[in-house]
C-alpha positions in Angstrom: -9.0 -12.0 -0.1 -5.2 -11.9 1.1 -4.3 -9.5 3.6 -1.5 -8.7 5.7 -0.8 -6.1 8.9 2.7 -4.1 8.8 4.3 -1.5 10.2 5.3 1.2 7.4 9.1 1.5 7.1 10.4 3.3 4.4 13.8 4.2 4.3 15.0 7.5 4.5 16.3 7.5 1.1 13.0 6.0 -0.4 11.4 7.5 -3.4 10.5 11.3 -3.1 6.7 10.7 -3.7 5.9 7.4 -2.0 2.2 7.6 -2.3 2.7 8.0 -6.0 4.8 5.3 -6.3 2.5 2.9 -4.0 -0.4 3.9 -6.3 1.6 3.2 -9.6 2.3 -0.6 -8.2 -1.1 -1.1 -7.2 -2.3 -0.3 -10.3 -0.2 -2.8 -12.0 -2.4 -5.4 -10.6 -6.2 -6.8 -11.5 -7.1 -7.3 -8.3 -8.9 -4.6 -5.9 -6.6 -3.6 -3.4 -7.0 -1.5 -0.3 -5.0 0.0 2.3 -6.7 0.4 5.9 -5.4 2.6 8.5 -7.3 2.8 11.9 -11.2 2.9 10.4 -10.1 4.3 7.0 -10.1 1.8 3.9 -8.8 3.7 1.0 -8.5 2.2 -2.8 -4.7 2.0 -3.1 -5.1 2.7 -6.7 -6.8 6.1 -5.8 -3.9 8.9 -5.7 -6.4 11.2 -4.1 -7.7 8.8 -1.4 -3.8 7.7 -0.7 -2.9 11.1 0.0 -5.9 11.8 2.3 -4.8 8.4 4.2 -1.5 10.3 5.2 0.5 7.1 5.5 3.1 7.9 8.3 6.5 6.3 9.3 6.1 3.6 11.9 2.4 3.7 11.3 0.7 0.3 11.2 -1.7 -0.3 8.1 -3.4 -3.3 6.4 -2.8 -3.7 2.9 -5.5 -6.2 1.5 -6.5 -7.2 -2.1 -9.4 -9.4 -3.5 -8.6 -11.2 -7.3 -6.6 -13.2 -9.3 -3.3 -11.6 -8.6 -4.2 -10.6 -4.9 -1.3 -12.4 -3.2 1.4 -11.0 -5.6 0.1 -7.4 -5.1 0.1 -7.5 -1.3 3.4 -9.1 -1.4 4.4 -6.0 -3.7 3.4 -3.5 -1.5 4.4 -5.0 1.9 7.9 -5.1 0.1 7.8 -1.4 -1.1 6.3 -0.1 2.2 8.8 -2.2 4.7 12.0 -1.9 2.3 11.4 0.9 0.1 11.8 -1.3 -3.2 
């Protein structure tokens, strides 16, 4: 399992629907991908789950993945949540 804890820093000009983009990016990978905020750990490929998580600017979250392409999945989601791309 690969995991990384980051602080969410989406630029003001980031995609208008950051949760939808996050789910699309996570869904490109074969690995199981999760986002954890506090006690909640949500499947990053689930739009409803991610919407219920309510990630906010400046919030500290942990991104984790398990599978063949886990490292690539975590790296892409970290890149998106910190830089908006």
